[in-house]
C-alpha positions, 0 to 999 in steps of 0.5 A: 964616721963612727957607727956604734964604734964597731963593724957594720954588722954589730951595734954596741950598747956603749959601756954595756957588757955585750954586743947586740947582733942585728941579723938575728931572728926573734927566738935568739933575740931574747936570750942574747939581748937579755944579757945586757940587762942581767947585771942591772936587774940583779943589782937593782933587785937585791941591793939594799946598801946604805952608805955614810953620807960624804958632805960637801965641805961646809955645805951645812954651815950658814944656810937653812930652809928659809922661814920667811920670804926674802927677795934675792937680787938677781939683776946682774944676771939679767944681761948677757955675756954675749949680747946679740948685736943685731935686731930686726926692724920693719921697712916699707911699713906703709905697704902690706904683703901676703906671705912674701918668699922672695925679694930682689931688684931689677939689674936695670938701674931703676932701683926698684924692689920686687917682692914675690908673694907665695900666692902667685903675685910679684909686686914692685915699688921704688926702694925708699922707706916712705913708699906708700904704693906698689905695682902688680908686676905679675899675677899668676894666682889663677894657675898657681896651686896653694893646695899644699902649704909649701906650694905656690910661687917659690922662685923668681930671677931676672936675666943678667941682661934684663935691661936689654932683653926684659926676661924674667924666670919664675918657678911655681906650683900647679895642680896636679902637683907639678913644678913649672919653670917659665920664662916671661918678658916685660911688657913693651908698654909698661916696665912695671908689668909682665906680659902674661902671654909671653910665657914659655915653659922651660921645665915641667917637673912632676912632684910626687907630694905637695911639700919639699918643692925647693924653688929658689932660682939664681943666675950664677956669675957664669950666666947660667940659671941655677934651680934648687929642687927638694926631694919631692916630699914626705918623710924619709925620702921614700923614693930615694930621690936625694941619691938618684941622679936619674931624677931632677928632684933633690938636686940643684940644676944648672941650665943655659936659658940663652940656648936650646937643645933638641927637644928642650927650651934650654940647653945643657952647659957642656961642663955640667958634671954629669953630662953624658953619664949613663943613668944621670940627668945632664941638668944636675949640678949638685945633689943629695938635698932634702929641701934646699931653701934657699940658694944664693951666690956670693956677689964678690966671689961667685961661691954658691951657698944653700941651706937644707931643711932637715927632717928630725934632728939637724938643719944644715948650711952647705957650700955647693960645689960642682958635682957634689953629693950632700948626703940626703937621705944617707945622713942629716947634717954631719950625722947618719940619718938611718942607723942601718945605712951603709958605709958613707961614701967617701965623696959625700961633702960635709956641711959647713955648719949645722944646728940641732932642732932645739935651735929651730926646726926649719932653716932659711938660707940667706945671703953673703952680706956685701953691704955697708949698713952693718959693719963687721959682717962683710963676707959673712953668710947669714941664715935663719930659722923660720920657726924660732926666728933666730939669725946666725952669721958665719965667715965664708973665708978664714984668716988666710983668705981661704974659703971655709969648709967648716965654720963656727956660726955666731947667733946675731939676732933673736927676732921671733919672726917667721923668716921665710927668705932673705933678699938683696937690693941693688946696693947689696943691702940685706932684707928679711921676708917675713909673713907679716912684712919686710924687715932689715937687720940693724945694729942695736943701739946699746953698748954691747961691750958694757953689757958683756963686761957687766955679766958675772964671769965668776959664780961668786959675782952672781950674788947667789952664794954666800960662799962659793968655796963652801957651797953656801947659798945666799940668804933667801935662796930656797932649796928644793928637790924633785921626785924624778931627777933627769938622768945626767950620767950618774951625777947628783944635783943640788937644787935651789931657786932665787926669786925676785919678789913674793907672790910671783909664782903661778901654781898649777896642779898639772902643768909646769908652774910659771915664774916671774922675770928675775927668777934663777934656778941654781943646779950644782952637779956633783959626781961621787968619785967612789961609786962603790961606796957613794962617797968622795963627791966632787963639785963639777959645775953649777948651771943657772936657768935665768928668766931674763927680760929677753926670755929664758937663758942658760949659763954654766959655771965650771969649778976649779980643781980645788972648788974655790971658784967656778968660772963661766963656761964659753962653749962646751967641755968634756971632763975626764973623771977617774971614778972607782967602780965595782970593775976598778978605776975607770975614766968616764968622759963627763960632758958639760953642754954649751949654752944653746944645748941646754935648750935641747931639753929646756924647750918652750913646749915644756915651759923651759923650767923643767923641775918645778911641777906639782908632780915633781915638787910634791915631796918631803925634803930633808935639808941639814937637819930639817924635814919639810913638805916642799909645797907647804914650805913654799906656801908658807914662804908666800911665793905663790900668787894665790895660797895653795890648799891641800886639795890643789896638790893631792897624792895623785899629783905626785911622781914616785920617788926615783930614789937617786939623783938628788944630792944628799943633804940630810946628813943621814944616808944615801940610798943610791942603790935602793931596790925597785919598789912596787909601781914599775908602771908609774916609775917608767911613765915618770922617767919617760916624761922627765927624760923624753917628753920635753921633745916627745909630746904634741907640737914638741920638736921630736919626730912623729906623733909620740907622746911620752907625757905621764898622763897620756893614755897608753893607747894614745902614746903612739908606741904600742906596736908602732913600726920604728922609723929611720932604721931599727936596732931591733930585728925587723919584727921589732916595734917602738914598744912590743908589749910583753917583749922588751927585747923587741922594743926599740924604745928600750934598746935606744935607751940602752944605747950610746951613739947614733940614735941614742935616747936622750940624744944629747949630753949623756955618755952613760946608760942609766941602768936603773932606767933600763931595768924599770923600762924592761919590767914595764914593757914586760907586763904590758898587754898586747892591746893593739896587735896591728902594726902602725907606721909612725909618720 
C-alpha cells in the first residue's frame, strides 16, 4: 500500500517542493520544513497581478440578477436515478421490546422466535405477525452488567442438536468487567423456560474497558461454536490486542462444546490454525478485529461473514477465513490506521467492502439472505449502519459462481432506524433488531423503473438552464457567491439557487439557513487551463444539491468535451487536466466524487447546504454589469419567511473575503493571486470552518473533540498543545497546534500533505498554497496560552 509514495523513512507532501524527514530533532525541523512554504509565502506576499477575465461562451447573455421572485420548477429532480428498492416495516407490532440485539429461532420445528434484549432477557413467541404476548425464556438481569453502553447480554445460540439436548449458549457481561460464555439447559417442565440452575460457564474473559465487547455467537456447519470478541475497548487499541495472538480479545474463537479438554469446559478443535503455536491461544480462528459486530454463516455455503466497527474513518465487511489477520490496529478498512505504522504484513486480508464515516459511524453486520420474500437478493450479504439507518447488500458470488473477495455494495434502504442486529427465522427470512421494535425489509410498492427513467439524465433536462451550451441559467434562478469558497484543487465555482416558492427560506444570523423541499443549489466547477494568466476556463462539472422529499441528495453532471451538454455521472471519475503553470505544462488529476461522497462534507451536522450562511452570503456580488449586496437582494426578492433587517446581518457576521475560488462574473478582472491582507486570524478561522468544521465540531463525524468552528474560543478548540492521535507527521514533540511553531503543528502539516491522513480527507489531490500560508502565519502569531500537553481522545 502506498504511504506518501516514498520509502518508510520519508513522508512527501505531494506536489510540494521538498520532502519532510520524520526522524529529525526540533532545531532542524524549522529550517527544513520551512522550505515547503517559502515559495507560497513569497508568492502571496508580493504578487498583485490582475488578469483579464476569460468569460464563458455566452455566459453574460440572457441572464441577470432577478428583480422579482420567480419560482423554479424543480419537480423532475425530486425523484431518484437509482431509487432504493426496499423499506423497513414493523412486525410483531403488538409486542414491546427493550433494546433487542439478537433474533433467532429454535432448531426444533416449533417455529418460535427468540429475541435477546441487551438488559439480560431472552423472550420467545410464536412466529406470526398477530402475536400479542411473549414468554420470558431466560432472565439474567440480576447478574448482567449494563454499566457500559456496550455491555449486556450480547450473544445467544442454540446448539445444532437442541431438539435432542436442549442446550443453549449465552454471552453476557458482568461486573467487574468480564465477558461470560455459558451453557444452559431448557427446563424439563416448560419448553419456554431455561433452567437457571443449569448454568455452566465455559469462558470468563476479563475486559480492560467497558466497550468493544463483540459478543456474537454462531454454530458453524462443522458443529463448532464461533465467538466474536472485540479488542477490549478504548481508542486506538491501547493494549494492541488486535495483533496479539496471546489474548482472546480482538479475535473470532472456535471451540468444541461437545468435548472437554483438561482444565476446560470445552475442547479445542485439532484443526484450529494456531493449535500448539508458541505464544498463541489455541481457541483463535481469525484475528485483527476492532469490534466485530455481528458474525453470521451463509446457511447455503457455510461461509463466515462479519462486520468490524471502525474508529475514525472506515467501517468494513470481512469474509472470514481460517487463520486470517484482518489488520486492526495496523489499518482501518483498506487504509493505514497510523501514518507511522510499519510496512503492512503481506498476509493481511483485505475487507470485501468498506464505507467512509459520511455514510454512517457504526456498522452492523447482517446475514446472507436465503429467503423468498425479497427476490433478486438471494445470496447477498446484508448489513447496515446503526447511526444512519442505511442498509446495503453485496453479492457473495461473482458471475462465475466464485466467492467474492471484493465487491461493490448497493444501498437498498434508508430506514432512519437504529439497527442493532439482523436475525433469521426458520424460513430464512430476515429481520432487523431496532431499539424500538422488530422490522423486516420489504419491496417498496412503487414502480422503480419508472422513477429512474423519469430522472433527468442530462443537465438540459433538469429545467435549470435556459442554455446548457452557453451556461445560461433559467429565469428565476438566483446567482450568489460566498466569502470563503471550499477548496477544490484550484477550480473556481459558479453558484446559483433555484427555489420552488417565495417566503420559504428561514434566515439565521449565525447558523445555516433552512431551505424548503424543492430547493436546488447549482454549482458549476471551472478550471483555468492557463494558471499563469488565469485564463482559458474550462467547464468540468455541475453539481446539484437537491432538497427532495426523502432528504438532501447530491448529483453531478459531467460536461462533454465541447461543453454542449453535461451527463449525469454514475460513480466517481478522475479527469486528467493538462494545465499551463509557472513550471510548464503539468497533468493534474481532477477528482469528481460520487454521489454518496458529497456527504462527506455536506453532513447533517453542518445542515447539508454549506454555503448559504450569513457569514458566507454577507457580501457584495458583481454579476454581468450589476453590483448588489446579496442579502439585500434576497430580501428584496422576498425569499425569506420574515423580512431581514440590517441589524440581522451586521458586519460582525461576515467572513473575510478569501479572494479566490468564486468564478469571475464581473466582466472586469480576476484577482486569483491578490496578496494577503490584514486579519490573518480571521482568514484562518474562516478557512478552517469552511473546509473542516463540517466534521470537526461537537457531535460531528470527526474523531476526538476538536471544534473548528470560527466562533469557538481558541482555548476550547482542543488544538493548542494537544497531542496528535494515530501517529504524527511532526516530530514527537509536535502538537495539533504548537503555538508560535507552525512547523511543529500537525494541523498545518496535514493540510500541506496529500495521501494518508490528508486534510480535508476526500476529493482533493492538490494542496491549497494560500491556505497553508494563512495557517502558517496564524499559528506563528499564537501565544502559548496552555503549556501543558493534553491528549485528544
